[in-house]
N, C-alpha and C positions, 0 to 999 in steps of 0.2 A: 504493500500500500504506500501511497505517496504521503509524506509528512505535510501537515498544514498547521498554521498558527492562526489564532484569533487574538488580536491585540485591541484593547480598549483605550480610550483617550486618557483615562486616569492611570494608565500604566499596567493594569492587570492583563496578564497574557495566559492563554490556554494553548496547550499543544495537543494535537490530535492527528487524525488521518483525513485525507481528502475524501469528499463525498460529492459526486456529480462532476462538474467540469473543473479542470485545473485552471489556475490563474489567480486573480484577485477579485474580491467583492468589497465594496465600501458602502457604509451607510450607518444609520442609527440602529443600534442593537436593542431589540425589545424581546420580551418573552410572551409566548402564547400558551395558555393553560388547557387548551382543548386536547382531549384524548384521541379524537378522530378528526377528519376533515382537512387533512394536510393538503390534499389536492385543491380544494377550494381556497385554502390559504395561499398557496403558491400562485394562484391565478386571480387573486383579489387585487384590483388596482389600488386599493387603499394602502397597500404595503409598499408602494413605490417609494424609494428612498430609504428602505429599512432592511435590516438583516434580522430574520426571525429565528428565535430559539424556541424549540418545542420542549415543554417541560415533561411531557409524557416520554418515558425512556425508549420505547420501541415504536418507530415511525416507518410506515410503508408496508405493514403486514397484510393489507388488502390490495396493494398495487395501485396502479393508475389506470383509469378508463377514459374514453373519449366523451362521456356524457356529463361528468361532474365538474367540468371547468366553469369558472364564473366570469370569464372574459375571453377575448380573442387570443391571449397569450399569457404566460407567467409574468409577474411584475416584481416579485421580491428581488431585492438586490443580492441577498445571500441567504443561506439556510443552515441552521445548526441543529443537530440531533445527537442524542446519546448513541443510538444505534439505528442505522438504516437497514431494514429487513431485506436480506438478499433473496428470500424465497417466499414471496407473497402468495396468499391463497384466498381467492375469491372468484366467483363465477363471472363477475363483471370486469375483473382486472385484466389488463392487456400488456402491461410493462411494469417492471420494478422501478422504484423511485430513483435509485442511483442512475439507471440508464436514462430515465426521463430527464433528470436534472442535467445529465451530460448532453443529451440531445438539444435541450433548451438553453444551454450555456449558463446554467445556474451554478455558481461556485458555492460549495458547502464544506462543512467540517463535521466529523463525527468522532466518537471515542473520547470526548471530553466530559467532565463532570457538569452536566447541565443543571443539576441542583445547585451546585456552588455558583455557577454563572447567574442563575435566576435570583438567588439570595443576594448576590452582589448588586445586581441591577435594582432589586427591590430596595436595598439599603442606600445605594448611591445614585440611583436614577438611571434612566435610559441615557445612552451616550453614543457618540460616534465610535465606530470600530472598523477594523479591516480583517478580512479572512484572506490569507495568502498561502499559496504553495510555491511562491517564487522568492519572496523576501522572508527569510527565516531568521533574521536578526531581531530579537524581541524588542530591544530598546528603540531601534530605528523604526520598527513597525508602529510602536505605540506613539512615537513622536509624529509620525505621519498621520495617525488617527487624530491626535490633538490639533493638527493643523487644518483639519477639515471643518467646513462651515456646516452647522447643524440645520435642522428643518425650519427653524423660526424665520419667517419672512420669505421663504422660498415658494415659488409657484411650481408645484409638482403636478397640478391639474392639467396644465398645458401639455404635459408629457404623456398623459393617459387618455385624454378625451378623444372622441371620434373626430375624424377630419371632415366628414360630411354628415348631414342629417340622414337618418334611415328609419324605416318603419319596423315595428316588431309585431310578430304574429304567431308566436309559439307559446303554448300553455304549459301547465304543470306536467311533471313526470309521473307516469303510472307504471306499476310493477310489470304488467303484462303487455304494455303498449309503448313504453318509452314516453317521450315528450309528445303530447297530443295537441290537436288544434283547439284553440279557445272558442268559447261561444260567440255568437254574433255580437259585435260591439255596440254599446249604448252611449258611450261617452268618448270624446276625443281628449286625450291627455298628452301634453307636451312634457317630455322628461329631459331635463338638463343632464348631460353626460359629463360629470366631473370625475368619473371613474366608476360608473354604474355597474352593479353586479347583475348578471343575467337573471338570477332568480327573482329579483325585484320586478323586472319586466314580465316574467312569467306570472307572477302573482297578480299584477295589474291586468294583464291580458285575460287571465282566467276569470276575473270578476267583471268582464265586459268593457274593458277599456281598449280603444284603438290608440296605441301608443306610438307617437313619433318622437324619436330620440334626436336631440340637437346638440351640437358641440357647445362646450362651456362658454365660448366667446360669443355666442349668438346674442345680439342685442334684444332688448325687450320688445322693440317695435316689430322685429321679425317674428317673434313668438306670437304676438297679438294678431299679426296678419294671418296666421293659421287658424284663428278663431277657436282657441281651445276652451273646453269645458272646465278643465282643471290643469294645474301645473305641478309637476313633481320635481323636487330637488334631491339629487342623489348623494350617495356617499362619495368619498374620494380621499386622496392622500394629503398629508402635510398640514400646513398652517392656513386656516381660512383667511387670515389677514394678508396672505400672499396672493390672493385671488380677487383683487378689488374690482375687476371688470364684471365678475359674476355678482358680487355684492351690489354694484350699481344697477345691473339688470333687474335683480330681484326687487330693489327699491321701487322701480318703475312698475313692477307687476303687482305689488301689494294693492289689494282692493279691486283688481281687475278680474280675478278668477280665484276659486278655491286653491289653496296651496298645501301640499304635504311634503315634509322634508325628513330625510333620514341621515343620521351621522353628520358628515360634513354639511349636508343640507340644513340640519338643525343649527349649526354654527353660522352658516351663511345668513340664515334668517335672523339670527341674533344680531349680527353686524348690520344687516339691512335696516333693522329697527333702531339702530343707534347704540346697541349694546356692546359688551366687551367679551373677548375670549382670552383664555390663558392656557399655558402648557402644563399638562399634568407631569408629575414626577417620573412615573414610568408607564403611564397610560393604562388603558383597559384593552386587553387582547385575549379573548377566550370565549367559551360557550357556556359558562356557568356563573354569570354575574347576577345576583339578586337585585331586582328593581321593584320598588313599590309604586303602584299607580295611586297617586294622591286623590284622584277623583272617586275611585271605588274601594280603595284600601287593599286591593288584591296585590299579591306578590308574584312576580313573574321571574323565571330563570331565563336569562337572555344571552344572546350572542353579541359580542362587542368587539370593536376594533377602532380605537381612536386615541390620539395622544394629546388632544386639546379639548376644552370644554367651555360652555357658556356660563358666564356669571349671571345667575338669575336675577339678582338685585339690579343689574345694569339695564335690564329690559322691562322691568316692572312699570316704569313711568311711561313706556310706549304702549301700554295696554296688554302686555303679555304676562301670563301667569304660569308658574311652574306646575307641571302635571305629573312628573315622574322623578324619583330620586334613587340614587344608587345606595343600597343598604350597606355596602362595604366601606365607602368613604364619604358618603353624604353629598357627592357631586350631583349636579343637575343632569337628568336623563330625558327631559322632555318639557315642552311648553305649548301653550295655545293662546290665541288672541281672544280677548274677552268679548269682542264684537264681530270681528271679521272671520270668515271661514278659513282659518289658517291654523295648522298644528304641525308639530314635528317631534321626533324622538332622537336621542343620541345613540341608541343601540340599533340592532339589526333585526327587525321583526320578520324579515324574509328568511332568516336562518341561513342554511347552506354555507358552513355547517352550523349546527346548534339546535336548540329546542324550538318548538312551534308555539310557545305560550302566547306570543304577541301577534300572531296572524290576524287577530281581530282588528288591528289598526288599519289594514288595507280595506276591510269592510267599512270601517268608520269613514275612510276617505270616500268610498262609494256613496254612503249615506249623505255625506256632505254635498256631493255632486247632485244627488237626487233632490236635496232640499233647494239647491241653487237653480236646477234646470228641469225638475220633474223626473218621473221614473224612466221615461224613454224605453220602450220595449221593441224598437225596431233597429235593424242594423244601419250603420252610418253609410 
């Protein structure tokens, strides 16, 4: 096996073996607590700019298949596992994870103590790091990691967004049929692609939405020309403050149509209403985060992937109220406008990977569209 090093900006270095492609990977090192879902994590655009450490010790035991991708390609900058399973076993699996990472040019490292790395990041915070099979001098590698610019203020959305608008017409996955055609659409929804996951689009289409996906740089006027019944603000990577053009577009769309936002979409809404966002110490990345719905008192186990959060006090004066809170650290996980048909959550109700506790939020968006436009029972 080829030797690989992981060096963090604070000087901590881990020595292991190469996993996937050889070379170097640079980015912010974060940990993900999911036991499964590594394929969806690799292909989630929200991980652009980051090196992901999986806390579960054995990754790859059900292989990789062509159906569970969440975007057109992998986006992680690098991947860290305790052990990459060389002999996957699953009827849907087509390739082992090490081969997949090599084919997709994903540089990774295995054989390190991922528990020690996770505890270090938890105590000292997410930070820049480098995985290398080329530069094996620890001090020099750590110095190079220190010299890297972090995620704050960077526009990573422009790296993952679609180049052109496109329609979406695929529904949910069924065991005996695969991905099925959705029902006849009742509402036209414009979805801003700031790094949108495919399962979000499948959820919307399955509930009767004709979804047109537009690049993140699309002006509000161009969206309104399409005469949408509703607007969706997607997840995405990095600092929302680094995407001022999307914030400005959303400002102009407020009050023009119902709006539903997820993850980065929640943060963009907060900034559009004049609020503030801030960087979390090590972020929320996993499929087991408890969130309380303040409106119903119900506790959901949620999938999450974000490194920034909205300050709920900063948006209260704009008519927004907090609707969800994280039970681990008390951070805001959702908000709604007290008068306008606008709401958003910080976590991922579409799952993939993760629990389905929050699927009801997509139905809430449909009910909002019905209230605004009537039930509409004919295809568009």
